[in-house]
Structure formats: structure tokens, C-alpha cells
N, C-alpha and C positions, 0 to 999 in steps of 0.2 A: 547776573550773567553766568555765574558758575552753575546755577541750577539749570539754566537753558543748555549749557554745554554738556552737563551730565545727562540730561534727558536725551539730547541728540546722540550722545555716545551709546546709551542704552538702546536707542532705536536702531542705530547702525549695527550693533551686535546682534539684535534680533533679526534684522534683515539678512545679514551674512549667515546666521545660523539657519534660517529658513532656506536660503539658497544652497547651503551645504547638505541639507537633507535630500536624500535621493527620492525621486518620485517614482512610484511603482504603478504600472497598470496591471490588469489581471494577468496578462500573458507573462510579464516580467516576474510577478509573484510566483506563478506556477513554475517557470523555468528555474528561478532561484531555489524553490523548494525541491524540485526534481534533482538538482545538483547537490543539495546539502541535507535534505531530510534524512534522518537516521533510518526510518523504516524502509524507505526506498533504497538506500544503500545496502541494507541487510538483505532485502529480497533480491537485489541484483547480484550480490555475492552468492546467494543460494542458486540463482540461475546459472552462474558460472560453474558452480560445483556439479550441477546436473549435466552441463555441457562437457565438462572434463571427464565425467563418468561414462559418457556414451562412446566407448571405444570397443574395437574388436577384442583387444586384450582383456578388458574387463568382462566381456561376454564369454571368455574362454575359448575363442576361436583360434588363438595363436599359441604356438608352443612356448614352453618355458625352458630356459637354459640356465643351469646353475654351474658355478665353478667352485670346487671345494678342494681343500688340501688338509693333510694332517700328519701328525707324527706321534708314534707310540713306542713304548719299550717295556721290557720285562726283565727282572733280575730274579733268578730262581736257583734253588738248590735241588739237584737231581739225584735220585738214588734208583739204580736199575739192578734188578736181580738177573744174573746170568744163568744159562742152562747148566753150566758145570757147578752151580752152587755158589759161585762167587758173587761179589757185589761191586758194581761200578758207581762210584760217588763223585759228583762234581759240585762245587760250591760257587755261588755268585755268577751263574751263567747269564750273560746279558744278551738279549735279542731285541732288535729295533726295527721298526717299520715306518716308512715314509710313503705317503700317497698324494697325488694331485691329479685332478681330472675334470672333465666336463660331462654333465649329465643333461639329457634332453628328454622332456615328456610332452606328448602332444595327443590330445583327444581329437581324432580326425572326424569322428561321427558319433553322435549320441542321440540319434533319432530326431533330428531337427531341433533339439533343445537349445543348442548354441544360437541358432538363427532366431529362435523365439526370444532368447535373452537379449540379443543385440537389438532386435526390434523394440523390445520393452525399454531398453535404455534410451533409445532414440525418442520413444514416446514420452518418457520422463523428461527428456531434454525439452521437448515441445511443451510439456505441461509446465516446466519451469518458466518458459517464456510467457505462457498464459497467466501463471501466478503473478509474474512481474507486471504484466499488463493490467490484471485486475487490481493489484495494489496501486499502480499508477492511476488508474481510473478512479478508485476510491479517494486517493489523495487529491486529484484534480477536482472532484466533486466537493470534498471537504474544504479545500482552500477557496474554491469559487463561492461556496456558501458563506464562508467567513468574510471574504472580500465584500460581498454584497451586504452582509450583515453590518459590516463597519460603515458602509455607505448609508444604510438605513438608520443606524444609530446616530451618525453625524447629522443626517437630515432631521431626525427627531430633536437633536440638541439645538439645531438652528431654529426649529419651530418653537421649542421651549424658550429660547432666548428672545425670539420675536414676541412671544406671548408675554415674557417678562418686560420687554420694552413697552408693550401696550399697558401692562399694569403700572409701570413706572409713570407713564404719561397720565393715566387715570389718577394716580396718587398725587401728581403735581397739580392737576386741575382741582381735586378735592381740597388740597391744602390751601390753594389760593382762595377758593370759595369759603372755606372754613374761616380763614382769617378776616374775610370781609363780612362774615356773618350770614352767608346765604346757604350754608350747609352745616349740618349738626356734627357733633363729635362722633356720633355713631357711624356716620358716613365715612369720616376720616379713619376710624379704627377698622371698619370693614375693608376699605381700600388698602390699609396697611397690612391687614391679615392676608388679603389676596396677593399682595406683592411679595410678602414673605413666603407664602405657599409656592408661588412660581419660582422664587429664588431657590427654595429647597429642591424643587423638581430639576432645576438646572444642575445643581450640585450632584444630585443622584445620577443624572444622566451622564455627567462627566466621568463618573466611575464606570458606568456601562461601556462608554466609548473606550476607556482605558483598557478594560478587560478584553474587548474585542480586538483592539490593536495588539495587545500582548499575545493573544491566541494566534493572530495572523503571523506575528514574528516567530512564534514557536513552530508553527507549521512550516515556515520558511527556513527554520533552523539557523536564524541569524546569530552571530557571535554574541551580540548584545541584545537580549530579548526585550529590553526596555527602549530600544532605539526608536526615536520619534520619526517613524517613516511617514511619508505622505503618499496618499493614493491619488491617481490621476483623475478618477471619475468622482463626480459628485451627485450623479443621477443614475438610476437604474433603468435600462431600456429592455423590457422583455421582448422576445421574438414572438409575434402573433401568427406566424406562418408555418408552424409545425403541422405535419400531416400524420394522422393516426395509422393509416395503411402503410405508409413508408416506415414509420417507427416500428411496427410489428414485423415487417419484412426484415428490417435490419436487426431486430432482436433475435430472430430465428437464425440469422446467418453470422452475427457478430457478437452476441452477448458472451462475455468472458466466462461467466459461471456455467452457461449452457455448453460452451465449447469444452470446458474442463470436465463436465459430466460425460460428454462424448468420449473424451480421452480416458476417463476411468472405465468406461465400457470397453474400450479397445484394450486397455491393460488387462481386464478380466479375460478377454478372449485370448490374449497372449499367455496368460497364466494357464488357461486350459490347454493351449497348444504345448506349453512346457510340460504339463503333466502327461499329456498323450505321448510325448517323446519317449517315455519309459516303456512304451509298448514295442519299441524297436530295439535291435541289438546295438551295441556300442563297439567302436574300434579305437584302440589306443596304440600309439607307437612310443617306444622308449629307445634310447641310444646313449652311448657314452664313449668317451675317449680319455684314457688316463695312463698314468705312470705309477708303478709301485716298486719300491726298493726295500729288501729285507737283509739285515745284517745278522749273522750268526757267529757265536764264539765256539760252538761245537757242531759237529756234523761234517758232511762232505763239502758243503759250500760255505764260503766266507761271506759272499754277497750274491744275492739273487735279485735280478731286475726284470720287470715285465712292463711292456709298453704295447697298448693295443686298443682295439675297438670292441665294444659290446653293443648289442642291439636286440630288440624284441618286438613282437606284435602280439596284442591281446585282443581277441574277439570274444565278446561275452553277451549274454542275454539273461535277463532276470526271469526265471520261470515262474516263481511264486514269491510273493512278498506279504503274505497274510491278508490278501484282498485290499491292501492299502491303495493300490493304483485305482481300483474301481471306486473306492470311497472318495478319493481325492478328485476324480473326474466328475463324479456326481455333484460334489460340492462346488467345483469350478463352474459347472453348467448353471447351477443355482445362483452363483455370484453374477454370472452374465445376465441372467434374468432379473436379478435385483438391480443391477446397474441400468438396465432398460427401464424398469419401473421408476427408478429414481430420476432418470432423465425426463420421463413423461410427467412425473410429479412436478419437477422443476419448471418444465415448460408451461404447465397449467398455472403454477404460482406466478410465473413471469407475465402470463396473460392477464391474471387478476391484478397484479401490480400496475401493469400498463393501463388497464381500464380505470383503476382508481386514480392514478396520476393524471390521466387524460381528462377525466371528469373534473378533477381539482384544477387542472390547467385552464380548461374552458371556463369554469365557474369564476376563477380569479381574474381571467381576462375581462369577463362581464363586470365583475366587481370593480376592477381597475377603471374601466370606462365610466361606470356609474359614479365612483368616488371622485373622479376628475371633474365631472359635472357638479357634484355636490360641493366640491371645494370652491368652485367659481361662485356658486350661490351663497356659500358661507362668507366668502370675502366681501361680496356685495352687501350682504346682510350686516356684517360688522361695520362696513363703511357708513351705512345709513345709521346704525346704532350710535356710533361715536359722534356723528354730526348732531344727532338729536340730543345726545348726552351733553355736548358742549352748549347746546341751546337751553338746557335745563328741562327738556321735554321727555327725558328717559331716566329711570332710576339706576343706581349703581348695580343693583342686583340684576336688572335686565341687561345692562351692558356686560356684566360678568358672564351671563348666560350666552350672549352673542359671542363673547371672546372664547368661552369654552367650546362652543359649537364650531368655531373656526379651527381651534386646536385639534379637536376630535376629527374634523373633516380632513385636516392635513395628515393626522396619524392614520386614519383609515385608508387614505389614498396610498400612503407610504407602505402600509402593511400589505395591501392588495398588490402593489407593485413588486414588493419583495417576495411574497408568496408565489406570484406568477413566475418570477425568475427561478425560484427554487424548484417549482414543478418542471420548468423547462430543463434545468440541470439534471433533475432526476430522470426525465424522459430520455435525454441524450445519453445518460449513463446506462440506463436500462437497455437502450438499443445499440450500445457499443460505439456511440458517436461522440462521447464526451471529449475525446482528445482533439476534436476539431477546433477546440479553443486555442490549441498551440501548434497543431500539425494538421492542416487541411489535407495534406497528402499522406495517406496511410503508410506509405513506404518510409516516411520520415518520422514516424511515431517514436517516442523516446523509450523504447524497451527492446 
């Protein structure tokens, strides 16, 4: 009775533990990772920095206003020679000065350089958004790949356990026949070896599943990286309805790397505009308002006070700077050309990647359909083989071959299924559509 109660208690604990485990689907894994993943949080902070920097003040378009005050004094011994030949001496003469005032400096015009700087800061802000988006897209692709890998490894574990059950059943049959004398010890040993081999495969696969689960927890940045999470899906369902023309069209308009390359070209054009601003004159305003007090121990005044406004205008033009402007403008034009070439090179590379992924996607779709048919045939073949084996019409080696064929067919179908899904994820990432996993509406994208 105590043993039964103990077993019941253990079963209840396992049930409650399983119920306490949170079940994650892919969308929940991605959302948890976007909220907690360290790389995502870092890049979002960098995006905020670029947004804070995009101000008129940082571009130099606004005046600066400083307030300053000070106090100074001197103690001197004076000796003055008079015209009549006498000498006037004073010792310890103390003079003190106090000042306080406001000073303003403002560059009103510098040849459109300020405007170019401000536009550059705004472009850097937009680039910060694109960098965040690209990091998010890479993260979504990584976590999606690991999520589907965990499904695949669990599927393989189930297949290996099923194969182990088949080996266990074969070992049971051989043992019974061996004890009644209808099978040799060699048959028994071979069945035992095959059973042990399948047991070893199951143990190794448990480790693979563990590593995949830990990696998924790491990507989600869970507090307990060893948390025994459960995933909602047990099967992988590739999408067979992607269209290559639409994917390429979306790549040209939405690929984050391509958009960043375009931004780099725009930044080079603004750098050229900044350099050209030195061809124009500049206009600067200065102004101030302050109070000054001087105390004297000698002289006509005991205290002198001044309160007033000072102002000034500076209009200047750089006539010659050692041909540096010409050199910098040539270099800036070459940088623009380089950015154009880099963008074209990237576009060509994206086209090649899309072509390769599309070929792999179609090929794996065909393999997936083929391996599903092969699995049905392997299952029927094994069913026939085990029946013949039970009747004594089939050897253990032939049954083992049928069993391995079934396991290999299940593995090939699983691999084709997984590879097709990975190609799908890669194509969506390449075309800038990967975030549809969590935000079908682009305006609700998490960046």
C-alpha cells in the first residue's frame, strides 16, 4: 500500500510540474526574446542615442549662451619716479575686480554646412532604426531556426524511441524462441546488440535535445537558462506557396541591408555638401551683457562700476586653405561613387542569395513530398517484415534492415521538412518579411 501511495504521489508531482511549465509557441518565444535578449536591448539603446543626437543644437543651428562670473585681485608695491627727482612709494596696494555677465555666440550662416549636418544627424537616426530592424530580423530568424530545430530533434528522439521499442519487441521474441530452442544464441546476442545500439542512440539524442532547448532559452534570455520549457508545436509545417517574383520585389524595397546601403550613400552625399559649404562666406554674431566692478586703494576712484551690452558681427570668407577644399571635394565625390558601387554589389549578392535559397526551397519541397511517400512505403514494408519474422519466415538481419529503413525514412522526411522551413525563413528574412511572424502589420513592427 505504501509503495502504491508513493508512486501516486510521484505521479501527481510530475503532473503538477508539467502543468507549471509554461508552453511557448513561436510567436511567444520571439516576443519574450525581443523583450529580454541583451543584443536587442543594446541596439535599441544605440537607436535612442542616435535619436537624441538628431537636434538642431547638435547641428550647430542654435546660438550658445554662457553665463560667467569671476573675482580677482592684486597686491602690489609701487615705486614711481617724479619729474622733480623725487620718488613716490606705496606698499601693499590692493586692487580687486568682480565680473558677471552673459555671452552669446551664434553662427547664422556657414554656407549651408549647418543644414547638411542636421540632415546627416536625421539620416543617422533613420539608420539607427534600420540597424535595430536588421538586428531584430536576424534575431527572429535565429530563434525561429532554433525553435524548429528543437521540434526536429524531439521528432528524431521520438523516432529513435519508437525504433528502440521495436528492438525491444524483437529481443522479447528472440528470448522466447531461444528458451524453447527454436533460435540460436547468436540470434539472441545480435538482438541484444541491436537493442543496446538503439538505447545508445536515444541517450545521445537526449543530449542533442537538451542543447537545443538550452540554446532556445539563451536566445530568449530567460533568468533560468535550464528552465524546462515546453513548445506548443510538435510538427513543422512549411509554407509551399511562396512566390519568387514577389520575394525579389520585396527584397528591393524592404531588405534592411540594402536600405542601410542606400543610407550610407545619402550620408556620403551630405558629407560632400558639408565640404562644399566651405566655398561660401560665413556670418557669426556675438553679444554679451555684463557687470564689472573695480576697487582701488590709490588713484582718483575708490570704486568703478560698469554695466552694459557688447555686440559684434563677423563676416568672413576663406580665400585659400592650401587647396584642401578641392582635395576634400574630390575625395567626397569618390566616396559617393564607392557607395553607389557597394549598393550595386550588394544588390547583386542579394539576387544570388535569393536564387540559391529559392532553388533549395523548391528542391526541399520536392524532397519533402518524396520522403513522405517513402515513409508510407517503409512503414508498410516493416509491418510485413515483422509479421513474417513472427512466423519465422524472415531472419533477424532482414528485420533489422527493414527497421533501419523505417528509421532512415522518418529521418529523411524530418530533415527535408526542417530544411524547407529554414529556406522559407531565409527567404522571408532576405525579402524583409520575416517580422510577419509576429507583426503582420508593418506599422506594429517591434523597432
